[in-house]
C-alpha positions in Angstrom: 57.8 55.1 -11.3 56.4 51.7 -10.3 52.7 51.2 -9.2 52.1 50.4 -5.6 49.5 47.7 -6.6 48.3 45.8 -9.6 45.4 43.4 -10.4 46.2 40.8 -13.0 42.6 39.7 -13.6 42.5 40.1 -17.4 40.3 43.2 -17.5 42.9 45.2 -19.4 43.6 47.6 -16.5 46.7 47.3 -14.2 47.2 43.7 -15.4 51.0 43.9 -15.3 53.5 45.2 -12.8 56.0 47.3 -14.9 58.0 50.4 -14.5 56.9 53.7 -16.0 60.2 55.0 -17.4 59.9 58.8 -17.3 63.2 60.4 -18.4 65.0 57.1 -18.7 66.9 56.3 -21.9 67.9 52.7 -21.0 66.5 50.2 -18.5 69.4 48.1 -17.0 66.9 45.8 -15.2 63.5 45.5 -13.6 63.3 42.6 -11.1 60.4 41.3 -8.9 60.9 39.1 -5.9 58.3 37.2 -3.7 58.4 37.4 0.1 60.9 34.5 0.3 63.4 36.3 -1.9 62.8 34.2 -5.0 63.2 36.1 -8.3 59.8 35.8 -10.0 60.4 38.2 -13.0 63.1 40.2 -14.6 63.5 42.2 -17.8 65.5 44.9 -19.5 62.7 46.0 -21.8 60.9 49.2 -20.8 57.4 48.1 -21.7 57.6 44.6 -20.4 55.9 43.7 -17.1 55.1 40.8 -14.7 51.7 39.2 -15.1 51.5 37.8 -11.6 52.3 34.3 -12.6 55.3 31.9 -12.0 55.6 29.1 -14.5 52.0 29.7 -15.6 50.7 29.5 -12.0 48.8 32.5 -10.6 50.5 33.8 -7.5 48.7 34.7 -4.3 47.6 38.2 -3.1 50.5 39.8 -1.2 53.4 42.1 -1.3 56.2 41.7 -3.9 59.5 43.6 -3.9 60.8 45.3 -7.0 64.2 46.6 -7.9 64.9 48.8 -11.0 67.9 50.5 -12.4 68.3 52.6 -15.5 70.2 55.4 -17.1 68.6 58.9 -17.6 69.1 61.1 -20.6 72.1 62.8 -18.9 73.9 59.5 -18.4 73.2 59.3 -14.7 72.3 56.0 -13.1 68.9 55.9 -11.4 67.9 53.1 -9.0 64.6 52.5 -7.3 63.3 49.7 -5.0 60.1 49.2 -3.1 57.0 47.0 -2.8 53.9 46.5 -4.8 50.8 44.7 -3.8 49.3 42.0 -6.0 45.5 42.0 -5.6 43.4 39.1 -6.8 
């Protein structure tokens, strides 16, 4: 699962966009792209997430595309993609 919105404002709630890996044993990748197709974040760690910044600069409110792929506990590959809204 990936949240449909996040608010990186430093209040400790929904400050990062990250996958919630239910039933996944290994995360192959989690990638976030801006509206121009530029890769703004990627990781293979399950608990890592994007903080809404590129090179230390806060990004504007808007829609960002994510792609994620992992392996479940039965060895099946699971892929998901969608959009999430960054709210400032």
